[in-house]
C-alpha positions as CSV (number, residue, x, y, z in Angstrom):
1,M,0.0,0.0,0.0
2,F,2.8,2.4,0.8
3,K,5.6,3.4,-1.6
4,N,8.0,4.4,1.2
5,K,8.6,1.1,3.0
6,S,10.9,2.7,5.6
7,M,8.1,5.1,6.8
8,K,6.7,4.4,10.2
9,V,3.0,3.5,9.7
10,F,0.2,3.7,12.3
11,Y,-2.9,1.6,12.1
12,L,-6.2,2.7,13.4
13,G,-8.7,0.0,14.1
14,V,-12.3,1.2,14.2
15,D,-15.2,-0.7,15.6
16,V,-18.3,1.0,14.2
17,S,-21.7,1.1,15.9
18,K,-24.7,3.3,15.4
19,K,-23.9,5.9,18.1
20,K,-20.2,5.6,18.7
21,L,-16.8,4.5,17.4
22,D,-14.3,2.5,19.4
23,L,-10.8,3.4,18.2
24,C,-7.5,1.6,18.7
25,L,-4.2,3.1,17.4
26,R,-1.4,0.7,16.8
27,S,2.2,0.8,15.7
28,N,5.2,-1.5,15.8
29,G,3.1,-4.3,17.2
30,K,1.8,-2.3,20.2
31,D,-1.5,-0.6,21.0
32,I,-0.6,2.9,21.9
33,L,-4.1,4.6,22.2
34,Y,-7.7,3.6,22.8
35,D,-10.6,6.0,22.6
36,V,-14.4,6.2,22.2
37,I,-16.0,9.0,20.2
38,P,-19.5,9.8,18.8
39,N,-20.2,8.5,15.3
40,D,-20.6,11.8,13.5
41,L,-18.5,13.7,11.0
42,S,-17.3,16.6,13.1
43,S,-16.2,14.3,16.0
44,I,-14.2,12.0,13.7
45,K,-12.5,14.9,12.0
46,S,-11.6,16.6,15.3
47,W,-10.2,13.3,16.7
48,L,-8.1,12.6,13.7
49,T,-6.7,16.2,13.7
50,R,-5.8,16.0,17.4
51,T,-4.2,12.6,16.8
52,F,-2.1,13.9,13.9
53,E,-0.8,16.7,16.2
54,K,-0.2,14.4,19.2
55,F,1.8,11.8,17.4
56,F,3.3,14.0,14.6
57,L,1.5,12.0,11.9
58,S,1.0,12.8,8.3
59,E,-2.0,11.6,6.2
60,D,0.2,9.1,4.4
61,S,1.4,7.4,7.6
62,L,-2.0,6.4,8.9
63,V,-4.2,3.5,7.8
64,V,-7.8,3.5,9.0
65,C,-9.4,0.0,9.0
66,A,-13.0,-0.9,9.9
67,E,-15.5,-3.6,9.2
68,H,-17.9,-2.9,6.3
69,T,-21.1,-2.4,8.3
70,G,-23.2,-0.6,5.7
71,Q,-24.7,2.9,6.3
72,Y,-23.1,3.3,9.8
73,T,-19.7,3.8,8.2
74,Y,-20.9,6.8,6.2
75,P,-19.5,9.5,8.6
76,L,-16.1,7.7,8.8
77,V,-16.0,7.5,5.0
78,C,-16.7,11.2,4.6
79,A,-14.2,12.2,7.3
80,T,-11.3,10.2,6.0
81,K,-12.0,11.4,2.4
82,S,-12.0,15.0,3.4
83,I,-8.7,14.7,5.3
84,G,-7.1,12.4,2.7
85,V,-6.5,9.4,4.9
86,Y,-6.3,5.8,3.7
87,L,-9.5,4.0,4.6
88,C,-10.0,0.2,4.3
89,L,-13.4,-1.4,4.8
90,E,-12.9,-5.1,5.2
91,D,-15.3,-8.1,5.3
92,A,-16.1,-8.8,8.9
93,A,-15.6,-12.5,8.4
94,K,-12.0,-12.0,7.2
95,I,-11.2,-10.1,10.3
96,K,-13.0,-12.6,12.6
97,Y,-11.3,-15.7,11.3
98,C,-7.8,-14.4,11.2
99,H,-7.5,-14.3,15.0
100,G,-7.6,-18.1,15.7
101,I,-10.2,-19.0,18.3
102,P,-11.1,-15.8,20.1
103,R,-12.9,-15.9,23.5
104,G,-14.9,-13.0,24.7
105,K,-16.1,-10.0,22.8
106,N,-16.6,-6.3,23.4
107,D,-16.2,-3.1,21.4
108,K,-12.7,-2.4,22.7
109,I,-11.4,-5.8,22.0
110,D,-12.9,-5.6,18.5
111,A,-11.2,-2.3,17.7
112,C,-7.9,-3.7,18.9
113,R,-8.4,-6.9,16.7
114,I,-9.2,-4.8,13.7
115,A,-6.0,-2.7,14.2
116,M,-4.0,-5.9,14.6
117,Y,-5.5,-7.3,11.4
118,A,-4.6,-4.1,9.5
119,E,-1.0,-4.2,10.7
120,R,-0.6,-8.0,10.0
121,Y,-2.2,-7.9,6.6
122,N,-1.2,-4.4,5.5
123,D,0.1,-5.7,2.1
124,C,-3.4,-7.1,1.3
125,L,-5.4,-4.0,2.2
126,Q,-7.1,-2.1,-0.5
127,P,-8.2,1.6,-0.1
128,Y,-11.9,2.0,0.0
129,T,-13.4,3.7,-3.0
130,A,-17.0,4.9,-2.7
131,S,-19.4,4.3,-5.5
132,E,-20.4,7.1,-7.8
133,L,-23.2,9.2,-6.5
134,I,-25.7,7.9,-9.1
135,I,-24.8,4.3,-8.2
136,Q,-25.4,5.2,-4.5
137,K,-28.8,6.7,-5.4
138,L,-29.8,3.6,-7.4
139,K,-28.8,1.3,-4.6
140,N,-30.9,3.3,-2.0
141,L,-33.9,3.3,-4.3
142,S,-33.5,-0.4,-5.1
143,T,-33.3,-1.2,-1.3
144,E,-36.4,0.9,-0.6
145,R,-38.2,-0.7,-3.5
146,S,-37.4,-4.2,-2.2
147,M,-38.7,-3.3,1.2
148,L,-42.0,-1.9,-0.2
149,V,-42.5,-5.0,-2.4
150,A,-41.9,-7.3,0.6
151,D,-44.4,-5.4,2.7
152,R,-47.0,-5.3,-0.1
153,A,-46.7,-9.1,-0.5
154,K,-47.6,-9.6,3.2
155,Y,-50.9,-7.9,2.8
156,Q,-51.6,-9.6,-0.6
157,S,-51.0,-13.0,1.0
158,Q,-53.5,-12.2,3.7
159,L,-56.3,-11.5,1.2
160,K,-55.5,-14.6,-0.7
161,D,-55.2,-17.0,2.2
162,Q,-58.1,-15.8,4.4
163,V,-60.9,-15.7,1.8
164,D,-62.2,-19.2,2.6
165,Y,-61.5,-19.1,6.4
166,M,-63.4,-15.9,7.5
167,E,-67.0,-14.9,7.7
168,H,-67.8,-13.1,4.4
169,S,-68.8,-9.7,5.9
170,I,-65.7,-9.6,8.1
171,Y,-63.5,-10.5,5.1
172,I,-65.1,-7.8,2.9
173,A,-64.5,-5.1,5.5
174,K,-60.9,-6.3,6.0
175,C,-60.4,-6.5,2.2
176,N,-61.5,-2.8,1.8
177,R,-58.9,-1.7,4.3
178,V,-56.1,-3.9,3.1
179,E,-56.6,-3.0,-0.6
180,G,-56.1,0.6,0.3
181,I,-52.8,-0.2,1.9
182,I,-51.8,-2.4,-1.1
183,N,-52.7,0.4,-3.5
184,T,-50.5,2.9,-1.5
185,F,-47.6,0.5,-1.7
186,T,-48.1,0.0,-5.5
187,D,-48.2,3.8,-6.0
188,Y,-44.9,4.2,-4.1
189,I,-43.3,1.4,-6.0
190,A,-44.3,2.9,-9.3
191,Q,-42.9,6.2,-8.2
192,I,-39.5,4.6,-7.3
193,D,-39.5,2.8,-10.7
194,L,-39.9,6.2,-12.4
195,E,-37.1,7.7,-10.4
196,I,-34.8,4.8,-11.3
197,K,-35.6,5.2,-15.0
198,E,-34.9,9.0,-14.8
199,L,-31.5,8.4,-13.1
200,I,-30.5,5.8,-15.7
201,N,-31.4,8.2,-18.5
202,Q,-29.2,10.8,-16.9
203,A,-26.2,8.4,-17.0
204,P,-25.4,7.5,-20.6
205,V,-22.9,4.7,-19.5
206,I,-25.4,3.0,-17.3
207,A,-28.2,3.4,-19.8
208,H,-26.0,1.8,-22.5
209,Q,-25.0,-1.1,-20.2
210,M,-28.7,-1.6,-19.5
211,D,-29.4,-1.9,-23.2
212,L,-26.6,-4.4,-23.7
213,L,-27.7,-6.5,-20.7
214,M,-31.3,-6.6,-21.8
215,S,-30.3,-8.1,-25.1
216,V,-29.4,-11.3,-23.2
217,D,-32.3,-13.8,-23.0
218,G,-33.8,-13.9,-19.4
219,V,-32.4,-10.5,-18.3
220,G,-35.0,-7.9,-17.5
221,E,-34.9,-4.2,-16.5
222,R,-33.5,-4.7,-13.0
223,V,-30.2,-2.9,-12.5
224,A,-29.0,-5.1,-9.7
225,L,-25.9,-6.4,-11.6
226,I,-24.9,-2.9,-12.6
227,M,-25.2,-1.6,-9.0
228,E,-23.5,-4.6,-7.4
229,T,-20.5,-4.2,-9.8
230,D,-20.5,-0.4,-9.6
231,A,-21.2,-0.3,-13.4
232,F,-18.7,-3.2,-13.9
233,T,-15.8,-1.5,-12.3
234,S,-15.5,-3.3,-8.9
235,F,-15.9,-6.7,-10.6
236,T,-14.2,-7.3,-14.0
237,D,-13.9,-11.1,-13.7
238,P,-17.2,-13.1,-14.2
239,R,-15.8,-16.0,-12.2
240,K,-15.2,-13.9,-9.2
241,F,-18.7,-12.5,-9.4
242,C,-20.1,-16.0,-9.7
243,C,-18.3,-16.8,-6.4
244,H,-19.7,-13.6,-4.9
245,A,-23.2,-14.5,-6.0
246,G,-23.0,-18.0,-4.7
247,V,-23.3,-20.0,-8.0
248,V,-19.9,-21.7,-7.9
249,P,-19.8,-25.3,-6.6
250,F,-17.0,-26.1,-4.2
251,V,-15.4,-29.4,-3.3
252,Y,-15.9,-30.7,0.2
253,V,-13.4,-33.5,0.9
254,S,-11.3,-34.4,3.9
255,G,-9.0,-37.4,4.1
256,S,-10.4,-40.7,2.8
257,S,-13.7,-40.8,4.8
258,Q,-15.4,-37.4,4.4
259,R,-16.6,-36.8,0.9
260,S,-19.7,-35.1,-0.4
261,K,-21.0,-33.8,-3.7
262,N,-19.7,-30.4,-4.8
263,R,-22.1,-27.7,-3.6
264,V,-22.4,-24.0,-3.5
265,S,-21.4,-22.0,-0.5
266,N,-23.9,-20.2,1.8
267,R,-21.5,-17.3,2.0
268,A,-23.0,-15.3,-0.9
269,D,-25.1,-12.4,-1.9
270,K,-28.5,-14.0,-1.6
271,S,-30.4,-11.1,-3.3
272,I,-28.2,-11.4,-6.4
273,K,-28.4,-15.1,-6.4
274,H,-32.2,-14.9,-6.3
275,L,-32.3,-12.6,-9.3
276,L,-29.9,-14.9,-11.2
277,H,-32.1,-17.9,-10.3
278,M,-35.2,-16.1,-11.7
279,A,-33.4,-15.2,-14.8
280,A,-32.2,-18.8,-15.3
281,L,-35.8,-20.1,-14.9
282,S,-36.9,-17.6,-17.4
283,V,-34.3,-18.3,-20.0
284,S,-34.8,-22.1,-19.6
285,Q,-38.3,-21.5,-21.1
286,V,-37.3,-19.3,-24.0
287,K,-37.7,-21.2,-27.3
288,N,-34.6,-21.5,-29.5
289,S,-32.4,-20.0,-26.8
290,P,-28.9,-21.6,-26.6
291,L,-29.3,-21.8,-22.8
292,K,-32.6,-23.6,-23.1
293,K,-31.0,-26.1,-25.4
294,Y,-28.2,-26.5,-22.9
295,Y,-30.6,-27.0,-20.1
296,D,-32.7,-29.6,-22.0
297,R,-29.6,-31.5,-23.1
298,K,-28.2,-31.8,-19.6
299,V,-31.5,-32.8,-18.1
300,E,-31.9,-35.5,-20.7
301,E,-28.5,-36.7,-19.8
302,G,-29.8,-37.3,-16.2
303,K,-28.3,-34.3,-14.5
304,N,-30.0,-32.9,-11.5
305,K,-32.3,-30.0,-12.6
306,M,-31.1,-27.6,-9.8
307,S,-27.5,-28.3,-10.7
308,V,-28.2,-27.5,-14.3
309,L,-30.0,-24.4,-13.3
310,N,-27.0,-23.3,-11.3
311,A,-24.8,-23.9,-14.3
312,V,-27.2,-21.7,-16.3
313,R,-26.9,-19.0,-13.7
314,A,-23.1,-19.0,-14.1
315,K,-23.4,-18.9,-17.9
316,L,-25.7,-15.9,-17.7
317,V,-23.2,-14.1,-15.6
318,T,-20.4,-14.9,-18.1
319,I,-22.6,-13.8,-21.0
320,M,-23.5,-10.5,-19.3
321,F,-19.9,-9.7,-18.6
322,A,-19.0,-10.6,-22.1
323,V,-21.4,-8.2,-23.7
324,I,-20.2,-5.4,-21.5
325,R,-16.5,-6.2,-22.3
326,A,-17.2,-6.5,-26.0
327,D,-19.6,-3.5,-26.0
328,A,-21.8,-5.5,-28.3
329,F,-25.4,-6.8,-28.1
330,F,-25.9,-10.5,-27.5
């Protein structure tokens, strides 16, 4: 990470929670400072400024490392960006499993373990790069849309399931109330869909990528793949994205007695995996599609249908990355 290998480097481990940050400053294998501050932009910037003055640090000599905990890291991201400090947001599982078999847990210990992780694996750390503003807006709108769709489905299922198990007049009264709620959800979802389309139209690159992806059989108007890959900048290898989405089967063998069939890992982005599964189901029904022919051929050979569908998911990812790389319609 650092060009000057002789420079003394300090590592700041940050345990992020909603209201506060636990901070552990470490250098040369020793924890030299522990502190707790509010999780807001001004407090973080003030603390970093005081620390620079106290330990005679420069921006290039400090690495800030934290677990990627979603929206609660936003003030930390803004503060480090404004000051020009290295920030690394790491997968919590990577930090957890690098410390052997830990016993006990509290915020102070977590901050110290994060600082220790950053110092030990400093050559593997990658500075965090925030997504472009339009990608952030699309992600927020997509998350909000998914929440509304899930809530609407709860009320829709009630109307469907209770029609035969409730006195008719009571059901009609409930139906009138619930339908109003469902219509409200539907209006908000339509409004979000319109905002998403407007955002896409404002970004020629994303709009062009949408057109390319929709030329692939089974791929609809959802922009999940574009958002998850930051418009195909954070992921450039389809095989790595397949692993991220949980469609890659792994071998599970130990010695001569423990053997099982290859299976996908549960450590995956389940929302992306679900969308890929729906796309695979769709394309397996499209007439004259190469992927349908592949699906039918493998099933006729006696392959398990779910295993073949998983292979179709992976092929869809490969095709989508290929059309983007070649800048050509499928």
